C-alpha positions in Angstrom: 0.1 -0.1 -0.2 2.9 2.4 0.4 3.2 2.7 -3.1 -0.5 3.9 -3.6 0.0 6.3 -0.5 2.6 7.9 -2.2 2.1 7.9 -5.8 -1.2 7.2 -6.4 -3.0 3.8 -8.2 -0.7 4.4 -11.2 2.5 3.9 -9.3 1.2 0.2 -8.0 2.3 -2.7 -10.4 3.9 -6.2 -9.9 7.4 -4.9 -11.2 7.1 -1.9 -8.7 6.0 -3.7 -5.9 8.9 -6.6 -6.6 11.3 -3.8 -7.0 10.5 -2.6 -3.8 10.7 -5.9 -1.9 13.7 -6.6 -3.8 12.3 -9.9 -5.5 11.9 -10.7 -8.9 8.2 -10.4 -10.0 7.6 -13.6 -10.6 7.9 -14.3 -6.8 4.9 -12.1 -6.6 2.8 -14.5 -8.9 2.0 -17.0 -5.5 -0.1 -14.4 -4.3 -1.6 -12.7 -7.7 -0.7 -12.6 -11.4 -2.7 -9.1 -12.2 -2.7 -5.9 -10.8 -6.5 -6.3 -10.5 -5.7 -9.0 -7.9 -2.9 -6.7 -6.2 -5.6 -3.9 -5.6 -7.6 -6.5 -4.3 -5.0 -7.3 -1.6 -4.6 -3.7 -1.0 -8.4 -3.1 -0.5 -8.6 -6.3 2.1 -5.5 -4.6 3.9 -7.3 -1.6 4.5 -10.6 -3.8 5.7 -8.2 -5.0 8.2 -7.3 -1.3 9.6 -11.3 -0.7 9.5 -12.2 -3.6 11.6 -9.4 -2.6 13.9 -10.7 1.0 14.1 -14.4 0.4 14.8 -15.7 -0.5 18.1 -18.1 -3.0 16.8 -14.8 -4.9 15.4 -13.5 -5.8 18.6 -15.3 -7.5 21.5 -16.6 -4.4 23.4 -19.9 -4.3 24.6 -22.8 -3.8 22.2 -23.7 -0.4 20.7 -27.1 1.4 19.7 -27.7 1.2 15.9 -26.6 5.4 15.8 -23.4 4.7 17.3 -22.4 1.7 15.0 -23.2 3.6 11.6 -21.4 6.5 13.2 -18.4 4.7 14.0 -18.4 3.1 10.5 -18.8 6.2 8.6 -16.3 7.8 10.8 -14.0 4.8 10.3 -14.4 4.9 6.3 -13.3 8.6 6.2 -10.1 8.0 8.5 -9.0 5.3 6.3 -9.7 7.4 3.2 -7.5 10.3 4.5 -4.6 7.6 5.4 -4.8 5.9 1.7 -6.3 8.6 -0.8 -6.3 6.1 -3.5 -8.6 3.7 -1.5 -11.6 6.4 -2.2 -11.3 5.6 -6.0 -11.8 2.3 -5.6 -15.1 2.5 -3.1 -18.7 2.2 -4.9 -17.4 0.0 -7.5 -17.2 -3.8 -7.6 -18.1 -5.6 -4.4 -15.2 -5.7 -1.9 -14.8 -9.8 -1.1 -12.0 -10.3 0.4 -11.7 -12.1 3.7 -11.1 -8.8 6.0 -13.7 -7.0 4.0 -16.3 -9.8 4.2 -15.6 -10.0 8.3 -15.9 -5.9 8.4 -19.1 -6.5 7.0 -20.1 -9.3 8.9 -19.4 -7.4 12.3 -21.3 -4.2 11.3 -24.4 -6.1 10.6 -24.2 -8.0 13.4 -23.7 -4.9 15.6 -26.7 -3.5 14.1 -28.7 -6.5 14.7 -28.6 -6.0 18.3 -30.6 -2.9 18.4 -32.3 -3.0 14.7 -35.8 -5.3 14.6 -35.3 -6.8 11.6 -32.0 -7.4 8.8 -33.8 -5.7 6.1 -33.8 -2.6 8.3 -30.3 -3.2 9.1 -29.3 -3.6 5.1 -31.0 -0.4 4.8 -29.3 1.8 7.4 -25.8 0.0 6.3 -26.4 0.8 2.5 -27.7 4.4 2.9 -25.0 5.4 5.4 -22.2 3.5 3.2 -23.6 5.3 -0.1 -23.7 8.7 1.5 -20.6 8.3 3.0 -18.6 6.9 -0.2 -20.2 10.2 -2.2 -18.9 12.8 0.7 -15.8 10.7 0.6 -15.3 11.4 -3.2 -16.1 15.0 -3.2 -13.8 15.4 0.1 -11.1 13.9 -2.0 -11.3 15.9 -5.3 -11.7 19.4 -3.2 -8.4 18.3 -1.5 -6.6 17.8 -4.7 -8.2 20.6 -6.2 -6.2 22.6 -3.2 -3.3 20.9 -3.9 -3.3 21.6 -7.4 -1.4 25.4 -7.8 -2.8 25.6 -11.6 -6.2 25.3 -9.9 -5.5 28.0 -7.5 -4.5 30.4 -10.6 -8.0 29.4 -12.1 -9.8 30.5 -9.4 -8.2 33.9 -9.0 -8.9 34.1 -12.9 -12.5 33.1 -12.2 -13.2 35.4 -9.5 -13.7 38.8 -11.1 -16.1 37.1 -13.7 -18.2 35.6 -10.8 -18.1 38.8 -8.5 -19.4 40.6 -12.0 -22.1 38.0 -11.9 -23.2 38.4 -8.5 -23.5 42.2 -8.6 -26.2 41.7 -11.2 -28.2 40.7 -8.4 -29.3 37.8 -10.2 -28.0 35.1 -7.7 -28.9 36.5 -4.0 -28.7 33.0 -2.8 -25.2 32.4 -4.3 -23.9 35.8 -2.8 -24.9 35.0 0.3 -23.1 32.0 0.5 -19.9 33.6 -1.2 -19.8 36.5 1.2 -21.5 35.8 4.4 -21.3 31.8 5.0 -19.4 30.7 7.5 -17.4 27.6 5.6 -17.0 24.6 8.0 -13.7 22.5 7.8 -14.2 19.2 6.1 -14.7 17.0 9.5 -17.5 19.5 10.2 -19.1 18.9 6.9 -19.0 15.4 7.2 -19.8 15.3 10.6 -23.2 17.6 9.8 -23.8 15.1 6.8 -23.6 12.2 8.7 -26.2 13.8 11.4 -28.7 14.5 8.9 -28.3 10.6 7.5 -28.8 9.1 11.3 -31.9 11.3 11.7 -33.6 10.1 8.4 -32.5 6.5 9.6 -33.9 7.2 13.2 -37.3 7.9 11.1 -37.1 4.8 9.1 -36.8 2.7 12.6 -38.8 4.9 14.5 -41.9 2.8 15.8 -45.2 3.0 13.4 -47.0 5.0 15.9 -44.4 7.5 17.1 -43.6 7.9 13.2 -47.3 8.8 12.6 -47.1 11.3 15.2 -44.4 12.9 13.9 -45.8 13.2 10.1 -49.1 14.9 11.9 -47.5 17.1 13.8 -45.2 18.3 11.0 -48.1 18.4 8.7 -49.9 20.7 11.3 
């Protein structure tokens, strides 16, 4: 993984890995014969980190479903910050390595301690995962743009045009965002989004009578 951490996925090849290990590429064929197989091994190594980084991956006392999903999303973000390349491999083909399977088994088992059905546990895990992956792709792209000096130059060139557009008065909400809105940090943005997602899951998990009362109250 160290090659990808330093140089991105384009730096990963059987030849480069063999060179770092000081062995011939043929020695790696006992583990994988393709770059795709090598990526699968790297992905599974990250899931081993995720399993160790979440309370439901250990033998600690059972957690409420909200704490389980929160720790899942937050651990996913920490892993993605350590391994920027990992974000690009999220949301594609299924991850089915032994550590990945163990991670999701632990996640669902932890949810089932406080969620009444497997269907609802899967719904909660899926929506949290889908939102987190999208949020992490956005954050990763933002980090890449901040590090790109040419992107900074383009933004400086764009600003006079944008300012002229805002001065027309046709975009009052956009002007409020640009001039007055306090932009949160990446971590705070992620936490706020996660809260919104989990609040939605809470409504889905609420007993029918409670959900009906909320609907009637909100409508009234």
